[in-house]
C-alpha positions in Angstrom: -12.0 -6.7 17.8 -15.4 -6.3 19.5 -16.8 -8.6 22.1 -20.0 -9.1 20.3 -20.7 -12.3 18.2 -22.6 -13.0 15.0 -24.4 -16.1 13.9 -23.9 -17.7 10.5 -26.1 -19.7 8.2 -25.0 -21.3 5.0 -27.0 -22.1 1.9 -26.0 -23.7 -1.4 -27.3 -22.2 -4.7 -26.0 -23.2 -8.1 -22.7 -24.6 -6.7 -22.2 -21.4 -4.7 -22.0 -21.7 -0.9 -23.3 -18.6 0.9 -22.6 -17.8 4.5 -24.9 -15.2 6.0 -23.9 -13.2 9.1 -26.1 -10.9 11.0 -26.1 -8.3 13.9 -22.8 -6.8 15.0 -20.0 -5.9 12.7 -16.7 -7.8 13.4 -13.6 -7.0 11.4 -9.8 -6.8 11.5 -9.5 -10.0 13.6 -6.1 -10.9 14.8 -6.6 -14.6 14.0 -8.4 -15.4 10.8 -11.6 -17.4 10.7 -11.2 -20.5 8.7 -14.1 -22.0 6.8 -14.0 -25.2 4.7 -16.3 -26.0 1.8 -16.6 -29.0 -0.5 -15.6 -28.3 -4.1 -18.2 -29.9 -6.3 -17.1 -28.3 -9.6 -13.5 -29.4 -10.4 -13.5 -27.5 -13.7 -13.8 -24.0 -12.1 -11.5 -21.9 -9.9 -12.8 -21.0 -6.5 -12.6 -17.6 -5.0 -13.6 -16.6 -1.4 -15.4 -13.3 -1.5 -17.5 -11.2 0.9 -20.2 -8.5 0.8 -20.9 -5.8 3.4 -24.6 -6.2 3.0 -25.1 -2.6 1.8 -26.1 -1.3 -1.6 -25.6 -3.5 -4.7 -24.3 -7.0 -4.5 -20.6 -6.4 -5.3 -18.4 -9.2 -4.1 -14.8 -8.5 -3.0 -11.8 -10.6 -2.1 -10.6 -8.1 0.4 -10.0 -9.6 3.8 -10.2 -13.2 2.6 -7.6 -15.7 1.5 -8.6 -18.7 -0.8 -6.8 -22.0 -0.6 -7.7 -25.1 -2.5 -6.9 -28.4 -0.8 -6.7 -30.8 -3.8 -6.3 -34.0 -1.7 -9.8 -33.6 -0.1 -11.4 -31.5 -2.9 -11.9 -28.8 -0.2 -11.9 -25.0 -0.4 -10.5 -23.2 2.6 -11.5 -19.6 3.2 -9.4 -17.6 5.8 -11.1 -14.3 6.5 -10.2 -11.5 9.0 -13.8 -10.4 9.4 -17.4 -11.6 9.5 -19.9 -10.6 6.9 -21.9 -12.1 4.0 -19.7 -14.7 2.5 -19.7 -16.7 -0.7 -17.5 -19.1 -2.6 -17.7 -18.1 -6.3 -16.8 -20.6 -8.9 -15.1 -18.9 -11.8 -15.2 -20.7 -15.2 -11.7 -21.4 -16.6 -12.2 -19.0 -19.5 -12.7 -16.1 -17.0 -10.2 -17.3 -14.5 -7.4 -17.1 -17.2 -8.0 -13.4 -17.4 -7.3 -12.9 -13.7 -3.9 -12.8 -12.2 -2.8 -16.2 -10.9 -1.0 -16.9 -7.6 2.2 -17.8 -9.5 2.1 -14.5 -11.5 1.6 -12.6 -8.2 4.6 -14.2 -6.7 6.7 -13.5 -9.8 5.6 -9.8 -9.8 6.3 -9.5 -6.1 9.8 -11.1 -6.6 10.6 -8.6 -9.4 9.4 -5.7 -7.4 11.6 -6.7 -4.4 14.6 -7.0 -6.7 13.9 -3.5 -8.2 13.5 -1.9 -4.8 16.7 -3.7 -3.5 18.7 -2.4 -6.5 17.3 1.1 -6.1 18.2 1.1 -2.4 21.7 -0.2 -3.1 22.6 2.7 -5.5 20.9 5.3 -3.3 23.0 4.1 -0.4 26.2 4.5 -2.5 25.2 8.0 -3.5 24.5 8.9 0.2 27.8 7.3 1.2 29.8 9.3 -1.3 28.1 12.5 -0.4 28.4 12.4 3.4 31.9 11.0 3.5 33.5 12.5 0.5 31.8 15.5 -0.9 29.6 17.0 1.8 31.8 20.1 2.3 31.6 20.9 -1.4 27.9 20.4 -1.9 25.7 23.2 -3.1 22.0 23.8 -2.6 20.9 21.6 -5.5 23.0 18.7 -4.2 21.6 19.1 -0.7 18.0 18.9 -2.0 18.9 15.9 -4.1 20.5 14.1 -1.0 17.3 14.8 1.0 15.3 13.2 -1.8 17.6 10.2 -1.8 17.1 9.7 1.9 13.3 9.8 1.5 13.5 7.3 -1.4 15.8 5.0 0.6 13.4 5.1 3.6 10.5 4.3 1.2 12.3 1.2 -0.1 13.2 0.0 3.4 9.7 0.4 4.7 8.2 -1.3 1.6 10.5 -4.3 1.6 9.9 -4.9 5.3 6.1 -4.3 5.2 4.9 -7.8 4.5 7.2 -9.3 7.1 5.9 -7.0 9.7 2.3 -7.7 8.6 2.8 -11.5 9.0 3.9 -11.1 12.6 0.3 -10.2 13.6 1.5 -7.4 15.8 -1.0 -4.6 15.4 1.2 -1.8 16.8 4.1 -2.8 14.6 1.8 -2.9 11.6 0.5 0.6 12.3 4.1 1.9 12.7 5.4 0.3 9.4 2.3 1.5 7.5 2.7 5.0 8.9 6.5 5.0 8.0 5.7 3.7 4.5 3.1 6.4 3.9 5.3 9.1 5.4 8.3 8.3 3.3 6.1 8.1 0.2 4.6 11.6 0.8 8.1 12.9 1.7 9.5 11.6 -1.6 6.7 13.4 -3.5 7.4 16.5 -1.5 11.1 16.5 -2.3 10.3 16.0 -6.0 8.1 19.1 -5.7 10.9 21.0 -4.0 13.5 19.9 -6.6 11.2 21.4 -9.4 10.6 24.5 -7.3 14.3 25.0 -6.8 14.9 24.7 -10.6 12.2 27.3 -11.2 13.6 29.8 -8.7 17.2 29.5 -9.8 17.0 28.7 -13.5 13.9 30.7 -14.6 13.5 33.5 -12.0 17.2 33.8 -11.2 18.8 36.2 -8.7 16.3 35.1 -6.0 17.5 35.8 -2.4 15.8 33.9 0.4 17.1 34.0 3.9 18.0 30.5 5.3 16.8 29.0 2.1 18.2 25.4 2.6 16.9 25.3 6.2 13.4 26.4 5.2 13.0 23.9 2.4 14.4 21.1 4.6 11.8 21.8 7.2 9.1 21.9 4.5 10.3 18.6 2.9 10.2 16.6 6.1 7.5 18.4 8.1 4.8 18.6 5.5 3.7 14.9 5.5 3.8 14.7 9.3 0.3 16.1 10.1 -1.2 14.0 7.4 0.0 10.6 8.6 -0.7 11.6 12.3 -4.3 12.4 11.3 -4.8 9.1 9.5 -3.2 7.2 12.3 -5.4 8.9 14.9 -8.6 7.7 13.1 -7.3 4.2 12.9 -7.0 3.7 9.1 -3.6 2.0 9.2 -4.4 -1.7 9.4 -3.5 -5.1 8.0 -4.8 -5.7 4.5 -5.0 -9.2 2.9 -4.2 -8.9 -0.8 -4.8 -12.3 -2.4 -2.5 -14.6 -0.4 -0.2 -11.8 1.1 -0.6 -9.4 3.9 0.3 -5.7 3.9 0.1 -2.9 6.4 -1.5 0.1 4.6 -4.4 2.4 4.5 -7.8 0.7 4.6 -9.9 3.6 3.4 -10.0 3.8 -0.4 -11.1 7.5 -0.3 -8.2 8.5 1.8 -5.8 6.6 -0.5 -7.2 8.2 -3.7 -7.5 11.8 -2.3 -4.2 11.9 -0.3 -1.9 9.7 -2.3 -3.2 9.8 -5.9 -4.3 13.5 -5.6 -1.0 14.7 -4.1 0.9 12.7 -6.7 -1.2 14.3 -9.5 -0.4 17.8 -8.2 3.3 17.1 -8.0 3.3 15.5 -11.4 1.6 18.4 -13.1 3.8 20.9 -11.4 7.1 19.2 -12.2 6.0 18.6 -15.8 5.2 22.2 -16.2 8.6 23.3 -14.8 10.3 20.8 -17.2 8.5 22.3 -20.2 9.3 25.8 -19.1 13.0 25.0 -18.7 13.2 23.2 -22.1 11.4 26.1 -23.8 
């Protein structure tokens, strides 16, 4: 948070309340700025949005939470930054096409259950391996267990992410975002290694590599490290406000698409290619 301040002016145009901020840029505030507006149109759904003042007028809900207080017909906007604000009134016909808060809560609940079930069975598999069958495991089993550890770590960091974000502790939020991103990239990497192992030992055959398991273990766990350290060093792990929930994640969309979606696409194409070759 910077020490500079901004002034705000509000204007009302066609039932839309505009708040204009000028001068310094203030964002990622620890405590949200709460603004209250009278809701004159009861037949529409309100949405608190913001604009960075650059380029075309594209409104976004990122960084702002909308709450309608029905008792006083008031709209409450809680934002973690200062910029050009607006309260947009969406007609019911358009609002029905957007996801509702109840739908979001249901989807979040289903996702949490799915992650919990996944983590439960991953834990059983790891328990059986390390306590019962570790001495009998081969190379393929060791690779699979490493992938299970990465997936289990991914589920744990995802399920605890929102709770950490709600604490308001910036250092803890950066850590859980880094851990979530690292475990996700590690999971992708172990999927890649699993396909590579199948290629070497099923298709190529008779491949001799010194310290094979040790080398792929280092590759699987060390490859994502410089990526997450670089992103953390430039300060891109922050708190994001998604509708009414908070999440610690990457704030830069370009980094997300290039690093995460790009890397996943490479792994998906490679593993699909290996699958086709083995089936053939």
